[in-house]
N, CA, C and O atoms as CSV, one atom per row, in Angstrom:
chain,resi,resn,atom,element,x,y,z
A,1,MET,N,N,47.262,207.452,-213.304
A,1,MET,CA,C,46.542,208.311,-212.390
A,1,MET,C,C,46.452,209.702,-213.023
A,1,MET,O,O,47.463,210.273,-213.431
A,2,THR,N,N,45.264,210.226,-213.099
A,2,THR,CA,C,45.086,211.545,-213.702
A,2,THR,C,C,45.338,212.625,-212.673
A,2,THR,O,O,45.454,212.350,-211.479
A,3,THR,N,N,45.420,213.838,-213.141
A,3,THR,CA,C,45.651,214.953,-212.222
A,3,THR,C,C,44.460,215.159,-211.293
A,3,THR,O,O,44.634,215.633,-210.171
A,4,ASP,N,N,43.260,214.813,-211.736
A,4,ASP,CA,C,42.077,214.916,-210.868
A,4,ASP,C,C,42.164,213.938,-209.702
A,4,ASP,O,O,41.771,214.266,-208.582
A,5,ASP,N,N,42.684,212.725,-209.966
A,5,ASP,CA,C,42.842,211.739,-208.897
A,5,ASP,C,C,43.850,212.216,-207.852
A,5,ASP,O,O,43.657,212.008,-206.654
A,6,VAL,N,N,44.906,212.846,-208.304
A,6,VAL,CA,C,45.930,213.340,-207.393
A,6,VAL,C,C,45.348,214.435,-206.513
A,6,VAL,O,O,45.619,214.475,-205.313
A,7,ARG,N,N,44.555,215.318,-207.093
A,7,ARG,CA,C,43.925,216.393,-206.317
A,7,ARG,C,C,42.967,215.825,-205.267
A,7,ARG,O,O,42.933,216.298,-204.131
A,8,LEU,N,N,42.192,214.810,-205.653
A,8,LEU,CA,C,41.255,214.204,-204.704
A,8,LEU,C,C,42.004,213.531,-203.558
A,8,LEU,O,O,41.569,213.600,-202.409
A,9,GLU,N,N,43.132,212.879,-203.865
A,9,GLU,CA,C,43.920,212.243,-202.803
A,9,GLU,C,C,44.450,213.269,-201.829
A,9,GLU,O,O,44.432,213.046,-200.619
A,10,ARG,N,N,44.920,214.384,-202.338
A,10,ARG,CA,C,45.451,215.430,-201.464
A,10,ARG,C,C,44.365,216.030,-200.588
A,10,ARG,O,O,44.611,216.332,-199.420
A,11,LYS,N,N,43.180,216.206,-201.128
A,11,LYS,CA,C,42.081,216.774,-200.346
A,11,LYS,C,C,41.590,215.784,-199.297
A,11,LYS,O,O,41.161,216.189,-198.217
A,12,ALA,N,N,41.649,214.488,-199.605
A,12,ALA,CA,C,41.142,213.480,-198.685
A,12,ALA,C,C,42.087,213.261,-197.506
A,12,ALA,O,O,41.654,212.824,-196.440
A,13,SER,N,N,43.358,213.555,-197.685
A,13,SER,CA,C,44.293,213.313,-196.586
A,13,SER,C,C,44.038,214.318,-195.465
A,13,SER,O,O,43.749,215.491,-195.705
A,14,VAL,N,N,44.154,213.828,-194.250
A,14,VAL,CA,C,43.914,214.661,-193.079
A,14,VAL,C,C,45.180,215.439,-192.769
A,14,VAL,O,O,46.265,214.866,-192.671
A,15,ARG,N,N,45.036,216.724,-192.618
A,15,ARG,CA,C,46.197,217.554,-192.293
A,15,ARG,C,C,46.148,217.919,-190.825
A,15,ARG,O,O,45.162,218.472,-190.338
A,16,LEU,N,N,47.230,217.601,-190.125
A,16,LEU,CA,C,47.330,217.944,-188.720
A,16,LEU,C,C,47.885,219.355,-188.592
A,16,LEU,O,O,48.696,219.786,-189.411
A,17,PRO,N,N,47.449,220.066,-187.569
A,17,PRO,CA,C,47.998,221.412,-187.384
A,17,PRO,C,C,49.479,221.316,-187.017
A,17,PRO,O,O,49.911,220.366,-186.364
A,18,ILE,N,N,50.233,222.298,-187.442
A,18,ILE,CA,C,51.659,222.327,-187.152
A,18,ILE,C,C,51.845,222.696,-185.684
A,18,ILE,O,O,51.336,223.712,-185.212
A,19,LEU,N,N,52.582,221.851,-184.980
A,19,LEU,CA,C,52.830,222.091,-183.565
A,19,LEU,C,C,54.122,222.883,-183.418
A,19,LEU,O,O,55.129,222.584,-184.060
A,20,THR,N,N,54.075,223.887,-182.571
A,20,THR,CA,C,55.273,224.683,-182.341
A,20,THR,C,C,56.199,223.937,-181.389
A,20,THR,O,O,55.806,222.946,-180.773
A,21,GLU,N,N,57.414,224.416,-181.275
A,21,GLU,CA,C,58.397,223.786,-180.404
A,21,GLU,C,C,57.939,223.834,-178.947
A,21,GLU,O,O,58.121,222.869,-178.204
A,22,ASN,N,N,57.354,224.939,-178.547
A,22,ASN,CA,C,56.875,225.063,-177.163
A,22,ASN,C,C,55.758,224.071,-176.863
A,22,ASN,O,O,55.705,223.511,-175.768
A,23,THR,N,N,54.872,223.850,-177.819
A,23,THR,CA,C,53.788,222.892,-177.626
A,23,THR,C,C,54.335,221.482,-177.489
A,23,THR,O,O,53.886,220.722,-176.630
A,24,LEU,N,N,55.300,221.124,-178.328
A,24,LEU,CA,C,55.903,219.796,-178.237
A,24,LEU,C,C,56.624,219.607,-176.906
A,24,LEU,O,O,56.530,218.542,-176.295
A,25,LEU,N,N,57.338,220.629,-176.457
A,25,LEU,CA,C,58.023,220.545,-175.170
A,25,LEU,C,C,57.023,220.402,-174.021
A,25,LEU,O,O,57.274,219.668,-173.065
A,26,LEU,N,N,55.904,221.096,-174.115
A,26,LEU,CA,C,54.867,220.986,-173.088
A,26,LEU,C,C,54.280,219.579,-173.048
A,26,LEU,O,O,54.047,219.038,-171.967
A,27,ILE,N,N,54.041,218.988,-174.198
A,27,ILE,CA,C,53.503,217.623,-174.260
A,27,ILE,C,C,54.501,216.631,-173.664
A,27,ILE,O,O,54.118,215.736,-172.911
A,28,ILE,N,N,55.775,216.792,-174.002
A,28,ILE,CA,C,56.807,215.901,-173.476
A,28,ILE,C,C,56.937,216.063,-171.961
A,28,ILE,O,O,57.051,215.071,-171.241
A,29,ALA,N,N,56.919,217.299,-171.475
A,29,ALA,CA,C,57.037,217.545,-170.034
A,29,ALA,C,C,55.841,216.968,-169.278
A,29,ALA,O,O,56.007,216.394,-168.202
A,30,ALA,N,N,54.648,217.116,-169.828
A,30,ALA,CA,C,53.453,216.571,-169.171
A,30,ALA,C,C,53.528,215.045,-169.114
A,30,ALA,O,O,53.192,214.448,-168.091
A,31,GLY,N,N,53.956,214.424,-170.181
A,31,GLY,CA,C,54.120,212.972,-170.182
A,31,GLY,C,C,55.169,212.519,-169.180
A,31,GLY,O,O,54.999,211.492,-168.523
A,32,PHE,N,N,56.248,213.274,-169.059
A,32,PHE,CA,C,57.319,212.974,-168.105
A,32,PHE,C,C,56.796,213.026,-166.675
A,32,PHE,O,O,57.091,212.145,-165.867
A,33,VAL,N,N,56.022,214.058,-166.366
A,33,VAL,CA,C,55.465,214.207,-165.014
A,33,VAL,C,C,54.476,213.080,-164.724
A,33,VAL,O,O,54.519,212.487,-163.646
A,34,ILE,N,N,53.604,212.783,-165.651
A,34,ILE,CA,C,52.616,211.717,-165.456
A,34,ILE,C,C,53.311,210.368,-165.276
A,34,ILE,O,O,52.909,209.574,-164.426
A,35,LEU,N,N,54.338,210.108,-166.062
A,35,LEU,CA,C,55.083,208.860,-165.940
A,35,LEU,C,C,55.713,208.727,-164.560
A,35,LEU,O,O,55.673,207.653,-163.960
A,36,HIS,N,N,56.293,209.810,-164.055
A,36,HIS,CA,C,56.938,209.748,-162.752
A,36,HIS,C,C,55.936,209.635,-161.607
A,36,HIS,O,O,56.224,208.991,-160.598
A,37,ILE,N,N,54.780,210.245,-161.748
A,37,ILE,CA,C,53.741,210.102,-160.722
A,37,ILE,C,C,53.257,208.652,-160.679
A,37,ILE,O,O,53.090,208.082,-159.600
A,38,LEU,N,N,53.034,208.062,-161.842
A,38,LEU,CA,C,52.591,206.666,-161.872
A,38,LEU,C,C,53.668,205.731,-161.335
A,38,LEU,O,O,53.356,204.769,-160.634
A,39,ALA,N,N,54.920,206.000,-161.651
A,39,ALA,CA,C,56.011,205.171,-161.127
A,39,ALA,C,C,56.115,205.305,-159.618
A,39,ALA,O,O,56.356,204.316,-158.925
A,40,ALA,N,N,55.937,206.509,-159.100
A,40,ALA,CA,C,56.009,206.717,-157.650
A,40,ALA,C,C,54.871,205.990,-156.941
A,40,ALA,O,O,55.080,205.395,-155.884
A,41,ILE,N,N,53.692,206.033,-157.504
A,41,ILE,CA,C,52.546,205.341,-156.905
A,41,ILE,C,C,52.800,203.840,-156.879
A,41,ILE,O,O,52.457,203.165,-155.909
A,42,ASP,N,N,53.395,203.323,-157.933
A,42,ASP,CA,C,53.615,201.892,-158.041
A,42,ASP,C,C,54.803,201.418,-157.199
A,42,ASP,O,O,54.747,200.334,-156.619
A,43,LEU,N,N,55.859,202.198,-157.126
A,43,LEU,CA,C,57.096,201.726,-156.515
A,43,LEU,C,C,57.276,202.099,-155.051
A,43,LEU,O,O,57.952,201.377,-154.319
A,44,LEU,N,N,56.697,203.196,-154.608
A,44,LEU,CA,C,56.875,203.591,-153.217
A,44,LEU,C,C,56.021,202.722,-152.305
A,44,LEU,O,O,54.923,202.318,-152.686
A,45,PRO,N,N,56.519,202.425,-151.087
A,45,PRO,CA,C,55.733,201.588,-150.166
A,45,PRO,C,C,54.491,202.328,-149.686
A,45,PRO,O,O,54.436,203.558,-149.684
A,46,GLN,N,N,53.507,201.552,-149.284
A,46,GLN,CA,C,52.281,202.147,-148.754
A,46,GLN,C,C,52.585,202.804,-147.416
A,46,GLN,O,O,53.513,202.390,-146.721
A,47,SER,N,N,51.824,203.810,-147.051
A,47,SER,CA,C,52.055,204.495,-145.783
A,47,SER,C,C,51.626,203.599,-144.622
A,47,SER,O,O,50.771,202.729,-144.783
A,48,ALA,N,N,52.221,203.818,-143.463
A,48,ALA,CA,C,51.910,202.999,-142.290
A,48,ALA,C,C,50.494,203.254,-141.793
A,48,ALA,O,O,49.887,202.364,-141.197
A,49,SER,N,N,49.958,204.435,-142.022
A,49,SER,CA,C,48.606,204.738,-141.551
A,49,SER,C,C,47.545,204.002,-142.350
A,49,SER,O,O,46.418,203.854,-141.877
A,50,ALA,N,N,47.873,203.538,-143.546
A,50,ALA,CA,C,46.899,202.820,-144.359
A,50,ALA,C,C,46.684,201.405,-143.834
A,50,ALA,O,O,45.647,200.798,-144.104
A,51,ASP,N,N,47.642,200.877,-143.094
A,51,ASP,CA,C,47.530,199.526,-142.553
A,51,ASP,C,C,46.768,199.595,-141.223
A,51,ASP,O,O,47.285,200.146,-140.251
A,52,THR,N,N,45.565,199.052,-141.164
A,52,THR,CA,C,44.737,199.167,-139.964
A,52,THR,C,C,44.988,198.044,-138.975
A,52,THR,O,O,44.729,198.205,-137.783
A,53,SER,N,N,45.489,196.904,-139.450
A,53,SER,CA,C,45.713,195.796,-138.520
A,53,SER,C,C,47.128,195.868,-137.960
A,53,SER,O,O,48.073,196.136,-138.702
A,54,PRO,N,N,47.285,195.630,-136.659
A,54,PRO,CA,C,48.623,195.655,-136.067
A,54,PRO,C,C,49.411,194.433,-136.513
A,54,PRO,O,O,48.818,193.433,-136.919
A,55,PRO,N,N,50.736,194.497,-136.445
A,55,PRO,CA,C,51.535,193.324,-136.805
A,55,PRO,C,C,51.215,192.158,-135.873
A,55,PRO,O,O,50.772,192.391,-134.749
A,56,PRO,N,N,51.421,190.921,-136.295
A,56,PRO,CA,C,51.048,189.758,-135.471
A,56,PRO,C,C,51.763,189.722,-134.120
A,56,PRO,O,O,51.186,189.244,-133.143
A,57,GLU,N,N,52.990,190.207,-134.037
A,57,GLU,CA,C,53.705,190.190,-132.751
A,57,GLU,C,C,53.030,191.096,-131.735
A,57,GLU,O,O,52.906,190.734,-130.565
A,58,ALA,N,N,52.603,192.248,-132.162
A,58,ALA,CA,C,52.001,193.225,-131.260
A,58,ALA,C,C,50.639,192.751,-130.764
A,58,ALA,O,O,50.286,193.019,-129.615
A,59,SER,N,N,49.872,192.062,-131.584
A,59,SER,CA,C,48.539,191.636,-131.172
A,59,SER,C,C,48.625,190.555,-130.099
A,59,SER,O,O,47.758,190.504,-129.226
A,60,GLY,N,N,49.640,189.688,-130.131
A,60,GLY,CA,C,49.795,188.655,-129.122
A,60,GLY,C,C,50.193,189.241,-127.788
A,60,GLY,O,O,49.795,188.713,-126.750
A,61,ALA,N,N,50.958,190.306,-127.775
A,61,ALA,CA,C,51.417,190.913,-126.542
A,61,ALA,C,C,50.289,191.631,-125.812
A,61,ALA,O,O,50.368,191.826,-124.599
A,62,MET,N,N,49.244,192.025,-126.525
A,62,MET,CA,C,48.141,192.736,-125.905
A,62,MET,C,C,47.308,191.817,-124.995
A,62,MET,O,O,46.690,192.298,-124.045
A,63,PHE,N,N,47.285,190.514,-125.269
A,63,PHE,CA,C,46.432,189.606,-124.537
A,63,PHE,C,C,47.177,188.829,-123.437
A,63,PHE,O,O,46.565,187.989,-122.777
A,64,ASP,N,N,48.443,189.077,-123.228
A,64,ASP,CA,C,49.180,188.376,-122.167
A,64,ASP,C,C,48.863,188.911,-120.801
A,64,ASP,O,O,49.403,188.426,-119.807
C-alpha cells in the first residue's frame, strides 16, 4: 500500500463530531425517559373511563 492509498483511505472515512460529556448524558437521559414512558404505557392497567361497557354482573341487574 502506497502513502497515497493511505491518504485516500483516511479522507474517505467518515468522521463523527466529538460529543461532549454533557451531550452524551443528555442522550442517555432522554433514552431513559422514553424507555420508562413506553414501559408505563405497556405495563400500567387501562383507566376505568376507557371501558365503555359495564361489567356483565351490572348489566343483568339493570333489567331485573
